N, C-alpha and C positions, 0 to 999 in steps of 0.2 A: 153331591157328585164329585167328583174330580178336578182339579185343574188345568189348563192345559199343558203346564209343563209336567205333570203329573201323568198325563196321559201321553206324552211324546217322550217320557221316559219310560212307561209301562212298552210302549210299543218299541222301543231302541232296543230293551232287553230283550225283547221276543227276536227281535229280525238278528239280534248277536247270536242266540240261543240257536238259531238257524243259518249260519252265516254262510253257508255255500249256497243252499238254497235261494235264501235272499238275494245272494250277489248275482246267479244266474236272472234270478226274475229282473233285478234291476237293469242287469244288460238288455234283455228284450226292451225295457223301455227307455234305454236311453239311447238304442237305435232308432228307435221308432221318433222320440221327440227330435233327433239329428234330423232325422229324414224331413219331418215338418219344418225345423229350421231351416232346414239350406234349398226347399224346395219353395218356402217364402221369399228368402232371401234372392231366390234365381229372379221371382215373381218381381221383386221390387227394383233389383237390379236391372231387368230387361225394361221395366217402364222408367227409370232415369235415362237408361239408353236412348229408348226413343223419343221421348221429352226433349233432349238436349237438342237433337236437329229441328224439332221444330220450334224450340223457342230462341233461335238462333234468327227466328225472322219478328222478333219481338211478340210481350206475352199478352197485349190489350191495344194490336193493328190488325188494323183492317184494308184490304188491299182494295181496291175499285179498278175494274179494266175495262176498255170500251168494248163494244159487240155490235150485234145485229139483231134488229125487232124481229120478234117470233108471232106477235098479234097486231091487230091493225087497230089503229090509235090515230084521232085527232085528223081523220080524212085519209091515212098515209096508210099505203096497204104494208103488210110484213116484209121484212128484209130489207128496210131502211137500216143504214149505215149509222151508229152513236160514236159520236167522239166528245172528247172529254176535253175541257179548255180550263185556263189559269181559273177565268173566271167561275167555273164551276169548283173548281177545289177551294175559293174565297166562299163561295155561297154557303158550302157546306159545314165551314169554321162557324159562319156567322149565324145560321139560321137552323141549325141540329145542335140540341141539347146534348150536352154531356160528352163532347168534343173538347178532346187538351189539345191537340197539336195537327196539323194538316201538313204535307209535302206533297206539290207535285213532284213528278217524273218524266224526264224525257229522255228516252234509251236509243241509241245506233250503235250498230256496229263500226268500228273503224282500224286502221290500220297505225299502230301504235310504233312508233320507231324509236331509238335509240343506239347512236351511231350507226354502224353496219346491221346493228339487230332489227327485226321488227317481227310484227304478229299482229293477226288480228284478235279486237278483245272487243266489248261491250262498254259502251262509255254509258253512264248513268250521270244526269244533271238534276240534282237535288237541293233542297234546302237545308243549311245545317241543322235544322231539330229534327231531322232525318237521322242522323247519327245518336242522337238520344232514345226514338221511339222505336230503332233496330237494335240498341244495344250494341253498338259496333265500339271495338275496342281496336286500339292503336297497338301496334307493335314496336312503332320508331315514328317520331316526328307528332303531328296534328292533327285535327279532324278539319273540316270548314268550319268557316265563324261568319258571322253576319259582314265583319267589312269585306269578305272575298264577294258576298254577294251584294252586296251595294255599289263595290268598287268595279263587279266585272271582270275579278281577277283570274289569269289565265295560270291558276294552280292545279294542283291535279293529285288526288289519293290512291294509290295504288293498290291493288290485292296481291296478298302474299306471292302468289303465281305468278303476276305479270313482273314484280318484280324480280323475282330468281332467273326468269325466262331473260329479262333485257339486261340486269346489272350481273346477274348469278352473284358474286360475292362482293363486290365493289359496293360502296355506300351509295345510296340515291337519293338521300334528302340531300336539297338543295340544287341536285344537279336538274336537269329537263329532258323532257319527253315531247317527241311531236307526236300530235294528234290530228289525224288529217292533213298534215303539213304544216298545223300552226304549233309553235313551241310554249310548252305548260310545264312550269316548275313545280316538281314534287317537292309535297310539303308534308307526306305523312304516307304509311307503310301498315295497312291492315293486320291485324293477328289472325292468321288461320283458325277458322273454329269449322266443327261440322255443320252442313246444311244437306237437307235430302233435294236436292236440284240440280238441275242439267249447267247451271250457270250460277256458280257459288259467288259470294263475295271475293274471294281469293283470285279470280279469274276475272273480277270487273275492275273500273278505273272509275272514280267519284269524280264529279267537278260543280262548282256552284251552277246552279238552276240559270241564273242569269246569263253567265259567260257560254252557255250552249247556246244562244243565237248566231254568234260568231261561227258556229259550225256548220248548223242547220235552222231551217223554220221551226220555232217552237210553238208555234200557234195550237197544234194537236198536243196531247199529253198523251204518252205511253199507260201512265196507271198514276193513280192519286192515292197517297197512304194516309190513313186516317188513324190517329190514336185516340181512343178513347177512355175516359175517366177510369182510374181502378177500380174493379169492382160495381161497373155501370151495369148494365142493362144493354148486352151486345145485341140480342133480338129485337130491341126499341131501337138502338142506334142504328142497327141495318134497313129496317122498316124507313126509318126516317130518312134515309139517304135514298133510299130508293124513291120516297114520294118525290123529294126535291130535287132530284135530276129528272126524275119523269113529267114532272112540271115544266121543268127547265127547257128538258131536250124533245119532249113530245113524244112518252112513251108509256105504256103504262106500268104501274109500280111492281103488279104479278107477272109482268114479262123477264122472266129470268136470265134470259136470253140477249135482253137490250142491254146488262151490264153486267158484268161477273165480278162476284162479291166475294172473295176470300177474308173467312173472318179466323183468324189464328186461335180465337179464345174457344171457337166451335171444335176446332178440332184436336186443340189441347183437352177439354172434356171429353170428346169422344174415343179420344186415344185413354184417358184415364178408366171410363168404362171399360175397353176391351181388355186393357192390363188387370183391372179391378176384378174382371171376370176369370182371367187367366189364372189369378192369384188364388181367389175362391178354389178354384178347380184344383189347382196344387197344390193349396190346403187340404182338399179334402182326400185327396191320394193319399198325402201326408200322416192324414188322421186316419186311416184305413191300415196302414201299415203301422201306426201306435196303436191301432186295435189289439193286434196281435199281440204286442207286450200286454194292454191292459187283461187279454184272456189269462196269460201268464200268471199277474196279480191275483185273478179270481180263481184259479187254479191252487194258487199256493195258500191263498185265505182259506177256503174251502177246507183245504187237506188240516189247515192250522186250528179250524174249529173242530174238527172232526178229533183232534190230537188231543183238544183240551176242553174236551167234553163236562169231566170228572171237575177240572178247575172251573168250571163254567156254570156248574151245577154246586158247587162250595158258596162261589160267590153271591149265588141267586138265595140260597139257604142263610146266608149270613145279613140279608137285605138288599143285595144290589137288585136295582130295578132293570127292566129291559133296555130303558135309554142308556143306564150307563154301559151294558155290555155292547150295544150299539157303536157309540162314540167311541170305545176301546177298540174295537174290531177296525171301525171306517178309520181310525188314526193311524193304525196300521200300516193299513192299506194304502192311506195318503203318504205317509213317512216313505214308503218304500217306492210310490210312485215319484215322490219329488225328490227323492234322492237319486233316481234312476235319471229323471230329467234335467236336473242340474249338471251331472255328467254327461247326459247329450248335448246339452248345450254346450258346456265344455268343448266338448268335442267338435262341434259344428263350427266354432268360432275359431277353434286351430285350423279347420280345413280350410274356411275362408280367409286366414292369413296366409297361409302356404301355399294355396290355389293361384291366388292375383286373378286379374282379369282376363275374362274370356273374349275370344273376339268376336268383334259386332262391326262396328263401323270400319275400323283395322281392316276387316277381310275387304272392304268396299272400295275404302278409298284411302286404304295403305296407311303405312306405320304413324302418320302423322297425325293420325284420326284415333291414336291409343287411349288417351284421356276420356273418351267417349265410347269406349266400350264396355261389355258386359261385366261389371263388378258384383260379387255377393254382397248384400247389404242388411247386415243385420240391424235392424231402426226398432225405436221402443214400436213401433205399430207390431214388428214381426214379432218381437219378445212377448206383448201382450196376447197377440193371437196364440203364438204358443203355448204360452203359460194358461189360458183359457182352453186351449184342447187338452192341456195336460190334466188340468183340473177334473173336466168333463170325465175322459178317460178313470182319473182315480175313483172318484165318487162312484161310476157306472161301474167299475171291477170289484170295488169294495160292498158296495150295498146291500147286494142280494147276500154275501157271506154271515155281513154282519147284522142283516135281518134275521137269516136263520140260527145265528147265536143266541138272539135276543130273545126267541121262540121256543129256544130248548125250555121241555119239562123240569123243574130241580130234580123231581124225585126221579126221575127216567135218566137224566143227565149223571147224578151218583151214583146208579146203580149200572153205567156202561162201562165195559171191559175194552 
């Protein structure tokens, strides 16, 4: 049996002999595989763009919000208002396994003033660990620290939009703003990032949780942010949070309206399923286009078998077995398929390089969200999927002609005109 290099050399010689026909067939394959790659790249870019907005809230963070009961519990009628307190946040951290960190939050709307400029913004009081939990990045200055919390420091971290509205192009770090009539030193400016919410970080002000008591009563919390251990069972953590708070606050753990829980990881998984299904659909559409090129390969191989019937008869009369003929013609089909595939992938890479980002978040949030737009990403997963589809099409296109060639009767083949 011929070695692989010999098979490829014979296949290349045959393709060169019918160069024009081979090139046209390769172009059909190139167009098909370029379509597959670009569609899969579009799906990967869309997934990445959608996940950017979700990951801005943290990847292992669970948010707990107060609500009202919808089920009777402990002798109380449905409709009881559930309010969260600092002790509840501490109970979650000490009694629920797989909890990495907890931060209470109290938020209120205040008039923020600097000089003659003022604007209403939401002020959120949190623990310093909240910044790490949320992957908050600083454009200038620093985030809140433990000393700020212990000393009840009147310090504030401004969102990018807040800084722009109050200070314009002037430096803000070290200067002061008035929150509810009380002066706070600006210690940091947040880096603006894409968030799919009506109240993004860029339009917020963060202060130490302990300092909020100088502005309002902090007995009841607006929210509790819970960071679970990476890779932990989020479903189990959420169940245990509901159970613990239900025991403390007198509601049934099955009552979904008593407290509202947003598990970011759950949303990330759901988005992954949706975009994964979309990528499968796009890959299938691309594969249909590639199949047209595969039909071209099959046709050229069937013509090749017909034209080389006497050659096949001669090879069989000299001792060639069916498997030798089969592998020879299958090698030709795969060679022309992969040559077209390389050409098509090169074309797809060129298109993604020249095309640039497609509008996604920038169409909603403006030019500042350009970095989260849809980039056609040709990653390893895309290349592996494309190569797999290409291989299947090449094998399917070349197998039938190869089988026909292998099954030719040598006597009839030698007599063929």
